[in-house]
C-alpha angles and dihedrals in degrees: 000000000000117000135179115228116235094186137030104269117189100219096039113032147261134319113292097018118133109225133180114232136162115280096241093049090052097044098040103035118011102041099042091049090049092239093125145013127219108263100258129138093247091051091052089058091046090052092052090053090047090051091052091050093048091048092051090049091049091050091052090050091051092049091050091048092050091050091050089046091056090051094047093051087070095048127096124178131205120217116192113208138176114254136195132197118337090014093286114159121234099242116337141282109271133204088248090059091051092047090051091049090050090048089056088056091051101262112120105199131162113249090228090067091060113090121200114191097201130006112273106233104152140048119273146082118304133187110225125188123218120200105215097170137358090272101023123080128171132195127217134181118241118198112202108199138174113271 
């Protein structure tokens, strides 16, 4: 049976490709889970409309991420920590701590979007990158200070 993929599917192909699969696989798995359409002319048109909708949504997400990125470039957060001898931090500064500090400033970001190159284990100023979208990354300054 020939089907048109609605989503990128690792073992089959990319959106819009027409692939040949077994009838049972198409009827029992791909079509009910909305991964594929049956390869009919009407479904080709429906897929084109769906592609346009997905592309518009993706463009809006990118624009929102770029706007947020421009705002975040101006932001710096301060994280007070307990220190021992030689200004060594007990533990390290985590992405959750940074996310909480950003939340206090009014930016609600998921901690998984925050990328720390190396563990922060001493006082100082650090540049941290935040991946807002697949193609949009922002940088903020994190000040780690004595509590």
